[in-house]
C-alpha angles and dihedrals in degrees: 000000000000091000092052093048089052089051093050094049091049091050090050093046089047093051091045091051090046093049091046091047092048090052095053088045089056090051088047091057089052088056089051092060088056089051093052089058091055095047095079093071099031114112091183127036124194128182120193103199095194135353154122136247097290091051090053092054100042093043093057094040096047092048095045091050093048092049104024097164100044133094105246128194121196126199112195130189111199137162119246113287092011095105142042114237092202092064086080090077102044096075131081119274094264092065117088118182126185119189122205112193114212140179116257094248125121089233098065098035090053097042106042101054086051091049091046091054093051092049098041100042096076093052099051120108109249089233094051120119105230131195108187094190142013093258089063092052090046094050086055092056093047087070087070097051119112115253092250091065089077083083088074113091108251095219089065088070091216103103090087088069091069088057089047094052087051090053090052089052093055094044103045093129092062111114112264121234114277129210107223112253092234093058091047091052093048093056092043092051095047093045096041094242125151097211088240099087123122100240131202111195120202123193105195125186134203102171132063113222116197094006136037116315091234098061101052100029119104131229123283116284087245090064089060096055096088089053091049088051087053093051094046087054087056092054099258129143109217126219116194116202135160129077098297118122106256097179109151097317099110099029096095093066100103095281091284097106109084122192136178089267091057091048093050093046089059093046099261116136110243089232090052090050090049090057095043090051092057101036095051095038124121091194132013125205112193141183118222105282148079095304092065092069103071095055087052092051090049089049090238116169101260143195117196105205128188086019115192146195091038096242088062118114134134119234110277092358133136112236137208109186129202121257135231126227121202126222088266092056093253120136116239112238122257090249091057091050095050095044113028096029101028098111097028128113088182111063092201136263112302095020124106125208110225126213111218115270126235088260091049091051096047093047091048092052092045091057095039090055089048091051097046104032103029097033088230109192094160093087112079121246119221120209136183112275101235126351114013106229125237124323092000088067098055099028095051085221116164132211114234113250092231087066092067121083118217092258089055093052090054090053113104087224087084132052127192128224 
């Protein structure tokens, strides 16, 4: 009887999922008709067959930098909650973005891009530049990568980023995205902000995306509270975004720590709050993940905390990586992390990947604020001796000095300024 009940429940769940997916697919086909109308003037067409928030930002930014004078139409298939609908209005007028929200099922993510290609192909201008998937656009970006980026294993699909960083360097005069004034005022009125606050934006993460949840998740929210106190003492209002549970943890902090829950309670859409937090930020503190890309695109002073994998670094950012403990509870040296484990998502049997502690985070934020706000040049900077690996080489990102232990600093792998 129990087995029969289980089969019936699975059948009902399957029918519900299929029906829900079919309904979203029908809505997506309606969006395709709108895309068809825009294709007649599009000189560039880009389709993102699947992706999250970070993909939707970098895909648009990469394409607009590669084709700065052209009208570009984007068709983006995303799962529910994996994109921000307000990003359609932050780019310049020659950018047209259409989101299709789909269920996370193989059927719809396999079928809809194929259907979209069949529907859109006849309406494309013969002279249009077309990228039918993200891989094609990334391959174009790889042409701009420095020769040393060939050291990055291709199967990681991160070598295109070194080309992206170079494209940013050559297109710095391009207008930055801009949040419409009306949306800014809407948030500020609801949250009783003046618009003159000094804002620290946090993007915190508790899930892992394309690899294990442990490796790209951040620390517990409670581990950030000492750093929040430090920032409050320095006059910051704090906005916490991302997918971390905010519950009641930060609400005792003088009313100057704002979370998605606070925004929703005042009638502000969580996605609108997310954009406001980054666009108005004076500094951005981000875990590894999609939410780290928009601060980089906006050239905000950025601290990448809990950074992992070890090649991970945003352009021009300060970085505070994770650490690895051996079975005997000893920390691996920084030179081991940046050589043996540089391109690894699995830190090895018997080793444990550590999220940053409360002390680590507050020390990192203290040095970061000193570097950015006080132009503190008294503290030494340590750089790789020889070729800087991966994203560090092209991004010019730097690791905070507080991350190193004394033994690390004695290692010839690093040199000071």
